[in-house]
Every structure is written in C-alpha cells, then in structure tokens.
C-alpha positions, -999 to 999 in steps of 0.1 A, spaced: 791 -592 322 810 -560 327 819 -550 363 800 -518 362 769 -536 350 770 -562 377 774 -535 403 744 -516 389 723 -547 390 733 -554 426 726 -518 436 692 -519 419 683 -551 436 693 -537 470 672 -506 464 642 -526 453 644 -551 483 651 -522 507 622 -502 494 599 -533 497 610 -538 533 606 -501 541 570 -499 529 562 -527 553 565 -501 580 536 -480 566 507 -482 591 480 -482 565 466 -516 554 470 -532 588 435 -525 603 423 -560 598 394 -559 622 359 -572 618 336 -550 639 306 -566 655 276 -577 635 248 -555 645 221 -567 621 216 -585 588 190 -581 562 159 -603 565 171 -626 538 145 -640 515 162 -674 516 193 -691 530 205 -696 494 206 -658 488 226 -653 520 250 -681 510 256 -666 475 261 -632 490 285 -646 515 305 -663 488 306 -633 464 301 -602 485 309 -606 522 347 -601 522 342 -564 512 305 -558 521 303 -572 557 321 -574 590 329 -610 582 360 -603 561 385 -631 557 419 -615 558 443 -637 537 480 -638 543 488 -614 514 465 -588 530 494 -583 555 520 -575 529 523 -540 515 515 -527 489 488 -554 484 476 -547 520 469 -511 510 446 -522 482 428 -548 503 423 -523 531 410 -496 508 386 -520 490 373 -533 522 368 -499 538 351 -486 506 330 -517 503 317 -515 539 310 -478 535 290 -484 503 270 -515 515 275 -535 547 253 -565 552 265 -567 589 251 -533 599 219 -535 580 196 -523 608 220 -494 615 221 -479 581 245 -504 566 225 -503 534 244 -473 522 233 -449 496 237 -472 467 214 -501 477 193 -497 446 224 -503 425 233 -536 440 215 -558 415 227 -535 386 264 -539 394 261 -577 396 241 -578 363 268 -557 346 296 -579 359 311 -551 379 307 -571 412 325 -590 423 355 -573 406 376 -594 382 408 -586 403 391 -601 433 381 -633 415 417 -641 407 425 -649 443 389 -659 453 376 -684 428 348 -694 451 333 -660 445 329 -666 408 292 -673 403 277 -691 374 251 -673 353 223 -692 371 238 -684 405 240 -647 396 204 -647 385 193 -664 418 215 -639 438 200 -609 419 164 -621 424 171 -629 460 187 -595 467 157 -577 450 133 -597 473 155 -591 503 162 -554 498 130 -542 484 106 -559 508 
C-alpha cells in the first residue's frame, strides 16, 4: 500500500473514532429514568397484561428496561426518542392520570397492521415477537381493557 494511502486510512480511522468518542458527551439520550407508576388499566386478564408487558412496556410504560446499548450514542438517542414518544402516545403506567394519550383507539389497529412492536425493536428484543395467536389474544384483551 502506498504511504499516502496508509496515512489517509489512519487519519480517517482517527477521525471516526474521535467523532464516536466526542458524541458520547452529548447530554441527550441519557435520561434513563422510570418515573413512578401512578395507575394501570383495569386489565381484563393477567394474560393481556403479560403480553402487553412483553411487547409494549419498554416504550409504553414507566417500567422500561434500559439495555447496555441504550447508554451508547448514537443508539442512545434513538432509544431515548422512541421511549419519550411512546410514553407520550400511550403510557400504561399513568393510566388514571391521562396516560391513555390521544391515540388509544388506534392501539389495536397498529398491532393488527404489524406496526407495533416495530421491526427494529424486535431485532434486539425477540421476546416481544408475538405469535399470531398471541397478537389476537392481546388485541382482544386490549379492546376489553380499554373500551370497558
């Protein structure tokens, strides 16, 4: 390899590693808190709650499990954004305090259409992948829970 090419590769590597280390200093993506649980829905069954816990609670409750990679930018930014947005849309942990959000009526629809849980989430959370039968039970249970 020519000397100038080796030097360019080394410089590029230094810039990439330096940039990666520098973005670790960004304050966003580090608010890994789980606020208090102030109320849950009156679940129609323990099975509905368990399926919701497996597939929904990391983004839609105050019971988020923060994995190691949620502390490493830029992935931490995505995890923080998705959790903040998920809790704002629907939060099972603040149900009695308006945690239902404005899109409660769409909960079953997004599950039926395969939008929730998102495919990118399922890559690192295989336990959230529900079978067709489990999805059906979850959707029926959520309908019974939400629209009582």
